[in-house]
C-alpha positions, 0 to 999 in steps of 0.5 A, a space after each residue: 527304724 527301730 521299735 523305739 521310734 514307732 509310736 501310736 497315734 492317739 486318735 486312731 492307734 496306727 503306728 507313726 514315726 515323728 520327723 522334724 520339718 525344715 520349719 522346725 515343726 514335728 510331723 507324724 508320718 506313717 511308720 512304713 515307707 510308702 511309694 504313694 507318699 509325698 514326704 521324703 524323710 532321712 536321718 541326719 548326723 545326730 539321728 534325728 529324722 528330717 522330713 521335707 515335701 517332695 516337689 519337682 524342683 527337689 525330687 527324692 534323693 537316694 538316701 531318703 525314703 518316701 513316706 505318707 503323712 499320717 494326717 492323710 490316712 488317720 482314721 481318727 480325724 484331725 484334732 482341729 476338725 470341727 466335731 458335731 456339737 453335743 446336745 446340751 445337758 440339762 441344767 441342775 435345779 436352781 441354775 438359770 439358763 442365761 443364754 435363753 434369758 438373753 435370747 428372750 431379752 433380745 427378741 423383746 427389743 
C-alpha cells in the first residue's frame, strides 16, 4: 500500500482505502489490515484492489489481507443514517406558512 492509495473519510477524517466488490461496487476499508475484520482484499493483475466477504465456504487465501469495512468503525456515521431534525427557521416577513395553514384546514373538516 502506498500513500497515494490512502484517502481520508469525508465524515470522520480516518484513513481509508477503496476496493471494488464482486458486484462492482466501491467499498471503503480501514487503511490498515485488521485481524478482526471480515473483508478479504487483494490487488488483481491491473493493480485494482478487490474485496470480498470472508465466509466459511471461502476462507482467507494466502495472497489476501483481512480488512475491517470502514462503515463498521466510522465515527462520523453513515451518510444514510437518519439525523435529528433541525428546528424550523423563522419565516421571513410576508411569507405564509403553508404547512400550518393546511393543518388548520384539515382540523376544521
